[in-house]
N, C-alpha and C positions, 0 to 999 in steps of 0.2 A: 246654320243649314237652311237651305231653301231648296226646294225645286224645283227641277230642271225646267217643267212644261209652264208652271206658273210665271219665272223667270223668262224665259220663251214667250207666253203669251204677252205679259206687262210690256216686252219690248216692242213685241207687232203693234201694240196698242197706241205704245209710244211715235212709233215712225208710218204708222199705219198701210202697214204691209198689206192688207187682205185686202186696198185700194188700188195695189198695184198691180199691172201683168208681169210677164218676166223684163228684168232689168234689162235695158238693152243693149248694154255694156257688156256685160258679164256671157249674158247669153249667144255672143259671138264669138270674145275671145277665151272662155274656157275648155269649148270643143276647138278651138285651133291650137291651144298648147300643150293640151294634152290627148289629144288623138292624134302624131305622129310620135306620141310614146307608147302608143297599143296600150294606154291607160284605161280602164274601165269606169272611166268617171261617172258615168249616169249610173251603174250598178253601187257605186261605190260609193256617194256620196248622197244625202239625203232624200228619200221622195218627192218632199214639197220642196227643196230645198233644186233640183233639177229641173223643176214646173219654172220656179222664182227668180232663182240666183240671187234669195236674199235670204235670212234668216237660218236656219242650223245646219248648216253644210255637214258636220260630223255632232250624232248627241250623243252622249256618252253615258255613263251613269246618271239614274235618277236624282240621288245627292247631290247638292252641292255645296262648297263653303268658302270658294275664292274663285274671284274673276280674275283676268288680265285685259290690259286694256293695250291694245297697240293699233296698229295704221294698215302698214303693208306684213305679210306675212314673207319677213326676209327668212333668212338661214338664220341668225343668229335669234330673231325674234321666236323661233320657233325651239330651236333647242333650248334656249331660256325656262320657255312654256312647257318643255318637256322635263328638264332640268327640278322645277323648282316647285311644278305642281302636284294635286295629288287625283286618284281617280273622282274622275266627275267633276272637276273642276273645269271652268268656262272661257275658252278666250277671245273676244269680245271686238272685231275687226272692221273696219270701212272697206276693207280691199278684201276679195278672195285670194286675187293674184298677188306675185310682187310685181310691181310695174318699175323695172329700170330707166328713168327718165335723165340720166344723164348729169353733167356738171356742164356747168357753163363757164367754168376755168377749168374741166379739168376733161376726163374721157366721156364721151357721148355715150347712153345708153342701150340695149337692146330691145324696150318696150315690157311687153306682159313677157314673164317669166311662170312656166308650173311649179308648183310647190313637189317636190319632190318624192316617189311613191313610197318610199322610203318612211320621209316623216307623216305622211301620212299615215301608213300603216301604226307607226308605235304611234303615234296617238289616239286613233283605234283601238289600237290591243288594250292602252291606259287605260280605256274607258272617258275618254276627255271630250270636252265636249268645244263647238267652232261652232261661231254665231256670226255672220256679217250682215252689215247694210251700206249698202253704194247709196243708188241714186235718193234715194228715201231719207238715206239721214241728209244728201247735199239740200236738197229743198224743203227742209225741217224745219220751222219754228216755234219756240226764240232756243230750242236745244238743237244743233245741227252744225255742220262743219263753219258754214256761213254764220250761224247764231253767234256761235263760239269765239268768232272773230270780231264782228259786231259787239261782243259785249265786251272783250279785251283792250278794244277803241274808244268806248264808253261813245258807241257810234250811234247816230238816231237816225233810223233808216225812214228817208224821204219816199222811196215807192220802191218794190220788187221787179226786176227784169230778166229777163231771160228764161222765157217759161216751156218748161220740162216736164213732164209727163203730169201730174197732180199737182206742181208747186212753179217753183223758180228757184235759176241756182246763182242767180244775180242780184244782190242788192244797191242801190244807190244812197248814199247816208251820210248826211251832215256827222263834222267832227271838229273839234275843237279847231283854231287856225293854227296853221304850224307852215311849214317849209318843205322842198322836197327832203333837203337832208335831216330836217329832225325827224321827219317821216317816215324815212330808213331807218336810223337810228333806231328808233321805236320799234321797228318792225325786227329789225336783227336783234335785239334784247328779247324781244315777246316771245319768237319762235328761238330761240335760241341757235342764232346759226352766224357763220362766221362772214357771210357778205350777202347782199340778195343782186338777184340777176337786174340791169337797170339799163329803158332804153327810152327815149323820148325828150323831153323837155325838163331842165332842171327850172323850178317854179320857187318863188319869193313868198305865196300866197294859195295855200291849198285848205279847202273847211268842205269840201265835197267828194266824195270816194267813190272808187266803183268796189267792190269785194264779190270774186269768184274764184273761190276753192277749188284746188285743186290746178287741171288744165285749163287756165285761160289762154291761151296761146290761138287766138279764135280770133282774124279781123275783126269780121263783122262783129264779133261781140265788143271789142274794145271801139267800134266806128261805134254802135250804139249807146254805150256808154260815155262816150263823147258827145252826141248828140243829146244826150239828159242833162248834160253838163258837169261830169265829171271831170274833178282834175286831174284826178291820181289814179289809177286804176291798177289793183294790190290781187294776188293772182299767185296759186305757186308756181307756173312755168310762166314766161310770156315769150319763152321759144320752144320749138318742139328741139329736144337734142337727145332723139334716136336717128341713132346711126344705120340709117337704110332711105330708100330715094322717095319714101315719103314723109321721111324727117325731115333730107333735105331740102324740097320742095317748100313744107310749110316753113322753115325757116327762112328762105328765100323771099318769100312771100309776106312772112312779119317784118323784113329789113324793109320793105318798101313802104309801107306802112308807116314803120316810126321814121321816118323821112319827113312826113305831115303830119305828123300828130301835135297835138296841141298838148296831150297829158303826160302826167310823170309816169311811168310802166314799171311795175316793180314787184319782183317773183321775190318769195322765199322758199322755195322747195316745194314740188308735190307732197312730198308724204309730211313735212312738218306744216304745211296747211291744212292739212285735213287732222293732223294729231292733236293740234288745239282744243279739240272739240274733246276727244278724252282725257286728257288730262285736266280738264278743268272742267265741263258740264257733265258728261259721263261720269268722272269719277264721283263729282260729287252727288250725280241721280242717284246711283248706286250705294253710296255711303247711306244717303237720307232715305231711299226705298227697299232696302234692303238689309240683310245682316253680313252679306256678303262681305270676305276682308278684301280687299283693291289694291293689285297690283297691276304696274307702269311698267309698260315693255318700251319704253322710246329706243329707235335706231341710234347706231353707236354715231351715224354719219346723214345729216340730211340729205345735202347732195347726192346722190346716188345711182 
């Protein structure tokens, strides 16, 4: 058994939450998705979360026995958490909202979607806790979304790039020499995905990569990586597949860049790229640092 407050304080220290102001993404997207539902999120969620949009979104019973690890709060993930948990248990996630990113070989997505208020109420009534950590986890090293990918690829960091807040969301790294085909196969296995999303050049020799977990589908990010010597760019999304005018404009911009890039651009899905840290580093951290039982909650489908 562990104390919820003590676990929260240790997670805050691990990801230096006190050094961050409000999360720039979710301070916009949480009001955007909940206010049309007339859901009073600002009073339902924990007061500190409403200010920072990281940390305890729901704070349940003080005694904690099990932590569940996930990346997005999909309906299936939340139902599994409700069914398998006991009062006081913790759901630790990267995102406080589900992001329907779309499938490069299937249906395009809707973007950020709210957690149904009924599920939020059910978690609160069961005295469960939910803690999320977004940009602080994206910039954290060695434990972080990018750090987990570098660890799994046995990559040596050359330099960070793409500064955000108190850190960087990208890294230029050296890896053992491979090819586009070899790297793509390695990534399919590592992220347990049926296929990668691919654009750009097919190369026989790759030893320098850029790692940008999540939404790396930004032309300027790729141009900077290319200028820094990356031969391959590994990210969650190389294309925006959000089915609205903004997503279609982003897709068109990327296709213009794709025609001129010298790099292999490889997408492994937004959710899978950010779940790896849960599956490896955070699972290990909780097992080594706490007495909590650890349960993984992967998505059934990563391209979603």
